[in-house]
C-alpha positions as CSV (number, residue, x, y, z in Angstrom):
1,M,10.5,-15.3,-25.5
2,P,12.9,-14.2,-22.7
3,L,12.5,-10.7,-21.3
4,K,16.1,-9.8,-22.3
5,Y,15.3,-10.3,-26.0
6,I,12.1,-8.2,-25.8
7,R,14.1,-5.3,-24.1
8,D,16.9,-5.5,-26.7
9,F,14.3,-5.4,-29.5
10,A,12.6,-2.4,-27.9
11,K,15.9,-0.6,-27.5
12,Q,16.6,-0.9,-31.2
13,F,13.5,1.2,-32.0
14,S,13.7,3.5,-29.0
15,P,15.7,6.3,-30.7
16,T,13.6,6.3,-33.8
17,R,10.2,6.5,-32.1
18,S,7.9,9.2,-33.4
19,P,6.4,11.9,-31.2
20,G,3.0,10.2,-31.6
21,I,4.3,7.1,-30.0
22,N,5.8,9.1,-27.2
23,A,2.5,10.9,-26.7
24,L,0.7,7.5,-26.7
25,K,3.1,6.2,-24.1
26,D,2.6,9.2,-21.9
27,E,-1.2,8.9,-22.3
28,L,-1.1,5.2,-21.3
29,L,1.1,5.9,-18.3
30,A,-1.3,8.6,-17.1
31,E,-4.2,6.3,-17.6
32,F,-2.5,3.5,-15.7
33,H,-1.5,5.9,-12.9
34,E,-5.1,7.1,-12.6
35,R,-6.6,3.6,-12.5
36,L,-4.0,2.5,-10.0
37,I,-4.9,5.4,-7.7
38,L,-8.6,4.5,-8.0
39,A,-8.0,0.9,-7.2
40,L,-5.9,1.8,-4.2
41,Q,-8.6,4.1,-3.0
42,K,-11.1,1.3,-3.1
43,L,-8.9,-0.7,-0.7
44,D,-9.6,0.3,2.9
45,L,-6.1,1.3,3.7
46,V,-4.8,3.6,6.5
47,P,-1.5,5.5,6.6
48,R,1.2,3.7,8.6
49,H,1.3,6.6,11.2
50,E,-2.4,6.1,12.0
51,F,-1.9,2.3,12.2
52,D,1.0,2.8,14.7
53,I,-1.2,5.1,16.8
54,Q,-4.1,2.7,16.9
55,S,-1.7,-0.2,17.7
56,E,-0.3,1.7,20.6
57,Q,-3.8,2.5,21.9
58,L,-4.8,-1.1,21.6
59,K,-1.7,-2.2,23.6
60,K,-2.7,0.3,26.4
61,A,-6.3,-0.9,26.4
62,K,-5.2,-4.5,26.7
63,A,-2.9,-3.6,29.6
64,A,-5.7,-1.7,31.3
65,L,-8.2,-4.6,30.8
66,K,-5.6,-7.1,32.2
67,A,-5.1,-4.9,35.2
68,L,-8.9,-4.7,35.8
69,E,-9.3,-8.4,35.4
70,D,-6.5,-9.0,37.9
71,R,-8.1,-6.5,40.3
72,I,-11.5,-8.2,40.0
73,L,-9.9,-11.6,40.6
74,H,-8.1,-10.3,43.7
75,L,-11.4,-8.7,45.0
76,E,-13.3,-12.0,44.5
77,K,-10.7,-13.9,46.5
78,S,-10.9,-11.4,49.4
């Protein structure tokens, strides 16, 4: 059954919903929201700002390492 027909069917009953159905909808949305937050917390995510900081530090460390490698190579040749 196409999604459009399901939406149209739901719209027919939307204005006549009882307060109990609205409360159930709100309860289900709150439960979904809580479970989504718990699932996201289990993922080992970092904020974008922290990621950007760590990326910049890694670039600097790589550049410093490359400079040291070049210096050692130059000293070995001397």
